[in-house]
C-alpha positions in Angstrom: 44.7 -5.7 6.7 45.6 -8.3 9.2 44.3 -9.3 11.8 43.6 -10.6 15.9 40.6 -12.3 18.2 40.0 -11.4 21.0 39.1 -13.9 23.9 35.5 -13.5 23.7 35.5 -13.4 20.5 37.0 -17.1 20.4 34.2 -18.2 22.5 31.6 -16.5 20.7 32.8 -18.1 17.3 33.2 -21.3 18.8 29.6 -20.7 20.3 28.1 -20.3 17.1 25.6 -23.1 15.2 27.6 -24.5 12.0 25.9 -22.5 9.5 26.2 -19.4 11.4 30.0 -19.2 10.8 29.9 -19.6 7.5 27.4 -17.2 6.4 30.1 -15.0 8.7 32.9 -16.1 6.7 31.4 -15.2 3.8 30.1 -12.1 4.5 33.8 -11.4 5.1 35.6 -12.9 2.2 32.3 -11.7 -0.6 32.0 -8.1 1.7 34.4 -6.4 4.0 37.5 -7.8 2.9 36.7 -6.3 -0.8 35.6 -3.2 1.3 38.5 -2.8 3.7 40.9 -3.2 0.3 38.3 -0.4 -1.2 40.0 1.6 1.6 36.6 1.4 3.6 37.5 2.4 7.1 38.8 6.0 4.5 34.7 6.3 3.7 36.2 6.8 0.1 34.4 4.1 -0.6 31.4 4.5 1.7 31.4 0.9 3.8 28.6 -1.4 2.0 25.2 -0.2 2.9 24.1 -4.0 3.5 27.2 -4.4 5.9 25.5 -1.8 8.3 28.5 -0.8 9.8 28.9 1.9 12.1 31.5 3.1 14.8 29.9 2.7 19.0 31.3 4.3 21.7 35.2 4.2 22.1 36.2 3.3 18.8 34.2 0.0 18.3 32.8 -0.8 16.2 29.9 -3.2 14.4 28.8 -5.2 11.6 25.4 -6.6 10.8 26.8 -9.8 8.8 22.8 -11.4 8.7 19.6 -9.4 10.1 17.6 -13.3 9.7 18.5 -16.6 10.6 20.6 -15.8 12.5 20.8 -11.6 13.9 24.3 -11.6 13.1 25.7 -8.8 13.9 30.0 -8.7 15.2 31.4 -6.3 16.9 35.7 -4.4 16.4 38.2 -2.8 17.2 41.8 -1.3 15.5 45.1 -1.4 17.2 48.4 -0.1 16.7 51.4 -1.8 16.8 54.5 0.8 15.4 53.5 0.8 11.6 51.3 -1.8 11.2 47.4 -1.5 12.3 45.5 -4.7 13.4 42.2 -5.2 12.9 40.8 -6.6 16.8 37.3 -8.6 16.7 36.0 -8.3 19.9 32.6 -10.1 20.1 29.9 -11.8 17.8 26.8 -13.2 17.6 22.9 -12.0 17.5 21.9 -7.9 19.3 22.6 -8.9 22.7 26.9 -8.2 22.3 25.7 -5.2 22.5 25.7 -5.9 26.4 29.4 -6.4 26.6 30.2 -4.8 22.5 
């Protein structure tokens, strides 16, 4: 699956400390992308519990990529263009991003 980033995500990501960015990218590589490849959006198999992925209002999803040091959260949604589906990263940071996911 291909992805895009929203401007808010780009700004959020750029403001994260390097070790937080590295942790997020590690979780994507090691857990999130394999879950997508295995059918995570279909529910078979379900999302890994450690990612705490859940759907917020309006088709926006949330992932918890770290519980402590930092409290790492990110939001995303899916977009379709023709036959292609894109994952769009919306926000990244702490629990505060839920104010404007």
